[in-house]
N, C-alpha and C positions, 0 to 999 in steps of 0.2 A: 638472388636470395639466399641468404645464409641460415639451409635446414640445417644445420649442425647444432645452432644455438638452442638451447634447454632454458624452455620459459615455463614457470612454475607458477600457477594461479593457486593461492590460498585464500579457502570457504566455497563450499559448493552451494551457497544460496542462488539466487537470481541473480547478482553481480558476477559472482566467479562462474557460472554457467555461461553465462553470454559473453564474459571473456575470454574463456577455454573455446567457446564453440567460433567465436570470431578469429582470434589465433590461428585456431586451425583450419579456418576459410582460408588465411594467407600464407598456409602451407609449412606451419610452424610445428618444430617439434613441441608438445604442450602435457603436463604431468597437472594433475589434477587434485589437492590434497585437501579431505575431507575429512575435519575430526568426530564426527557421528557414521551411523552404520547408513547412511543415505543421502540423497542429495533432494536439494529443494530449498533448504534452511527454512526460513519461518513461513514457509509456503508449500503446503503439502497436502497429501490427500490420506486419509485413517480408512478403518475398517471397523464395519457396526456388525459385526458377529451375528450378533440376535436376527437380526434383519438381513443378512448377506448383502450390506450395500457398503459403498465407498462415498463418505462424506467428506469434507476437506477441515483441514482443522483452523478453517476461518471462511467467511463468506468475502469475494475481493469484486468488486466493480472494474471496470476499465473505462477510460477517458477516451474517446475519439481522438483526443491530439497524442495521445503518446505512440509518438513515432518512434520511435528507440525500442519499445516492447514490440512493436510490430514487425519491424526489422528483425529482432530476435525470433517470434513466432514464426515469420518467415525463413528463416533460417532454419529450423529446429520442423518444418511442415505443419504448424499449428494454427496459421492463421486463420484459415478457417472458421476457429471454435470459439469466435468472439461475436455475440448479438446485440444489436442496439436497438430495446424498445422504443416505439411512437409515444409510450406514454407510461407512469407507473401513477398510483392511487395513494391518498392523506385521507386517515380516517383520525376521526376524533371519538374520545372513549362514549359519547352521548349520541352515537349512531350516523353523524353526519360522516359523510366524506364527498371528496373531489377528485376529479380526475387532471393530473398535472402533466402537459404534455412537454416532452424532453426535445423534440427537433420541430425544424419550419417552424410558420408565425408562431404557431401555438408554444414555442417556447417564449417567445415574448413575453406574451399573457402571463404566463409562469414568472418571469422575470419582475411582472408588475403586481403581482400578489395572486393566489388565489385561494387565499383564505376566505371560507364563509361568509365572515361576518365583515368582511373587507367592503369600506363604502368606496363611493368613487372619488371622494378627497384622499384615504387612502392610497388608493392608485395612486393617484397623481403624486401624492408624497412618495411614493416608492419609487415612481418615473423618475422623479429629480433625484432620488438619494442614489437610485442606480447608477443614474451619468454620472454623478459624482464621483462615486467607488471608480467608476470606470478611470474617468479622468485624472482622479488621485491614483489611482495601480500604475498608470503608466506615467505620470507627474508626481512622483511621491513627496508628500510633503515631509521636511526635514523631520519633524519630532514624530513620525510614523512608527518608530522602530521603537518609542517609548512607550507605545498605544497597547491595550488589549484589542483584539478584535470588537470586541462589544464595545467599547468605547470609541473605535472610530464609526461602527453605525451610529451611535449615538449624536456622534457630530455632523456626519451628512445627514441626519432627520430620517434615516428610516422607521417608517411606523410599525409598531408594534406585530399585526395581524404578516406584513410581509416577511417580518423576524421568527415569526412562528410556524408559517409555512415553508419556509426555504433557507434563509438567510443563515439563521443560529445551525440548522442541519447542516447546509454548503460548508459552513465552515468547520466543522466538527469533522465532518469525510476528510477536508483537506490537510488538518492538522492533527485530528483524535485528540485533541484539546478544547474542553469546554469553549466558549467565547469569550468567558469572564480572566480566561487565563491565557487564551491563545495571543501568540504576537501578533499584530495587525500589519507588521512588514510582510510575515512569512504568506499572510493571506493573502495582501497583496502583489507582491511578487506572481505567485499563481494565476492569479486571475489576469494577470498581465502578460503572460505568458499565454493563457486562453484565448487573451483577444487579440494577439501577434497571429497565433496560429489561424483562428476564423477567420482572422482579413485576410491572411497569404492564401489560405484554402478554400473560400467565400462560404464558408458553412459554420455556424457555431457550434462549440465543443460538446459534446452530448456524453452522455454516460451509458454503456454497456455491463455487459457480463459474461464471463465463459459458459461455453453449453457442454462442458467436460469437466471431471475431476482437476485440479491442479497438478497432478501427477501428470495426467496426460494433455495437460496443456503446457507444461514449462519442464518437465524431467525426462519423459519416454523418449521425445526425441533430441532432445538431446544427446542422450543415451546410444539412438542409435547413428549420430554423425559422430562421435565419441570412438564410435566400434569402426566408421567406416575408416576415419581419419588417422585413428590409432594414437589416441589420447589415452593417455593414461592415468584412470582414476584410483586412488589409494584412499581406500576406506580405510576410520579409526587412525588416522595419521594427526595427531596433534601437533601442529605447529609450535614453537617455541621463541624463536629467535630467526631474525632474516640475516644474515651474515653479508657484510661491507667490507672491502678489503679495498684502500687505494680508491674507494670512489664510486667503484662497481661492486655489485651482487656479485658471491660466488655461491651461495647456497643457502638451503633453510635446514635450520638445528629444529630436532623432533623431541617431543617427550621422553621417546626411548629411546635417544642418546644418539640414534642414527641422523646421517644429515644427507638432504638429496642435494646434490649440483644443480647448481639453476645459475644461468646467464642475465636471466632478468627474471623479474616478479610483478606480478599484481597481488597485491594484497588487499582482497576482497573480505573483510570481515567486518560484523556490526562494531559500533561503537565501545559496547560493552566489552569485546574479545580483542581490541588491538592493544592492550597493555602487557609491556614485554617483546612484541615482536619486531619494532622498530627501535630496539636500543641501540644499536649500531648508526642510524640517522642522526645524523645531527644536528636536524630540530625537534628531536621526538620528542622532547618535553613540549612543546606548543602544542603538537599534536594531539601528547596525552591528554595536557589540560583541557584543549578544545572537548577532548571524547568524552572526559568526567562533566566539567559543565553542559553539555547537551542533555547529559543525563538519561533518562527511560518514561517513556509511556505505558501503562499496563491496557493491555486487550482482552476482554473475556469473549470468548464464543459458546454459544452452545446449540446444538444440534438437537431438535425435539422430531422425534419420531412418533409420531399421534395415531389414532387408531381409526381418524376419519379423516377428511376434508375441512380446511379453515372456512372456504367459501372465498379465497381471495379471488382478487382479479386483474391484477398484478404478479410479474415475475418478484418485483420488490415491492414492499408500500410503506409509507412512512408512518407509527404510532404518535399522535401529537400530541403530547401532555400527560402521557405515561410518569414519567421520573423525571420531570425537569427537561429532559431533553426529549428529540425527536429519536426514539427509535424504530428499527426497521426490521421488517418480515419478509424474510427471502423463501419463496415456493420453489423447491428444486423439481417439484413438478412439471412447470411449467418452463423453468429453465433448461432443465435436463431432459425433460421428457420420461423423465424415472417410473419404472413400474411401481404399481401403487399397491401390488397382491398381499405386501405383507405389512406396509405403514405408508403414511405420508410423512414427508421429510420438510420441517420446517427450519428455518437457520435465523438466530440472530446475534449481532456481534453488538458487543456497548465500545464504544472508543471511551479513551480517557476513564477506564474503567478505575478509580481511585478507590472507591469505597468496594466495588463488587469484586475485587480481586481480592481479599480479605474473608471473604465469606466460604463458606463449603459447597462443595459441588451440589448437596441435598437441596440448602439454601436459594443455589443458583439457580436451579429446577424449578423449585416451586415459586418463585419469584417473577421468573419468564410464563409460566403457565397461567398464573395468576393475572399477570400481563395480556396473555394474551384472550382471556377468557373478558376483560376488560370490555374487548374490542370486537371479537368473533362471538356471536349466539352461536356457532354449532361447536366453541371449544366449552363451554360450560358443562359439557358429558365428554368431553374427550380424554379417551385414557392417554397414558406414556406408555407406549410402547418398549421403548430405549430412550435414554439420554444421554450423551456425550459433552462433556464441559471443558474446555481448551483454555486455560488461564495462561497467559503471556505476560508476564510482568513488567518484561523487557522486551516488549514488542515493535518498539519504535524509538528513537531519539525523540525527547521533547523538544516543542516548539515554542514554547511560550516567550514571554517579554523577555529579551537580553540576550536571545540565542541566534538572533539572523546573522550575526557576523560570524559565527564560531566554525562555519562545516572548513573543512579543509580541503586544497585543492585536491585534483587527482595527482598533479606533478609534485616530486620532491627534489630536491637538493642532488639526489644520486638519479643519474637519467635510465640508469635499467630497473630503479624502484619505480613504482606507480600507483595508487591508492583507488581503491573502487570500495563502491556499496551508495546507500540510500540517503547514508550523514557525510557521504562530502558534497562538494557545493556541486548543484546541481541548478536547471530553471525550475524543480519541481520540490514539493514538499516529500513528508518519509512516504514514498511509492513505488510502486514497481516501474513505472517510467523514470523515477529516477535513481533506483539502482542499476537499469538498463543505457540508462544515457552514459551514467557514470564509467560503466564498463567501456562503452563507444569512445568516451573520451581517454580511459584509460589506455587501449586499445591503438589509438592512434598515435599517440604519444612512443609507445614502444614502437611500433613499425615505421615512424617517420624521424 
């Protein structure tokens, strides 16, 4: 093993963190460049001073099939901080609610439709449609890339009650796009990955959540690894260009005019930040074009601290019929066991927030409080102790029709330069697992 080679990772988001951790595990000399004053990228904790709390910049969920993410969490010592509930709750504005099983035999009933208005005929149609979805995910029709997820649901005959209670929400969560915009191929690819993992491990893929804040889950353990293994973390280091000479990486030029020597580079930045970095790479026009065409999807997260509990029954609950899509409410008391002396924390996240992203913070808070009051009687008299709105206009790359073949591979024409990030080609959509898998592939390419 040649420990004198210099490995530079550009970007301190999850893909960059994972790449730096795994390269250091292999005994490599690693420097991590982060343009901001902290690590974590689009996944980090914040401070809520008035209530002396540490909420996140957005609520995350984690699937049981996230193998590469669990490898990362194991490497940084935080694997134990992920929980998988056996059920969640769906609520309607008229007071109806149902329990949705997410594990075991109950998960099968969930797939067949848990809508309280679903008839036996609806459930039979949902069963047939679900089988068709699974088959076509594994044996994809030639025109699937030209369909929206909504058109695919209609083609297989998915009944409206099953879509309302499960499938539209699932598709929105996977691609952060409404079903009338989302690429059916994207949803099918993730569904196929979940089926294969379920068969391999003899258990269905289910949904869980972190039991700690995102800094504790992703960042703090990585910092300990970096300290132990001598990883050089440089903050406020804005990379401008990766130097390539005679088909090999030689360094990374920074915005301040200095250059960081490098024998190998992992470029782990979002598609919105890749412009200019790869100018010396022969195929950079194609990568830049793909990054631009992938575009961006906005996400808005709201942390609401209330003076009383809402009366939630599950860690996360789906609110159906609120704003045309399923909204979710995350109860951080159940999830984290947090103290409620100062307030109760509830987190709401809107994916594909094309309309909400342009509203003021006050408008968003008023909108979300009004939403809670429609579904939870206890919210009608609740007072907001503190509220935080996190707008991410470029939260993920867009996964609408026509984008499924754009994601570039981690390998480039220069063996000592690899790409990483959830927008590069992986088995998953824009998820933490996609970021971790891309890092695993990138590191393997450099090490082999």
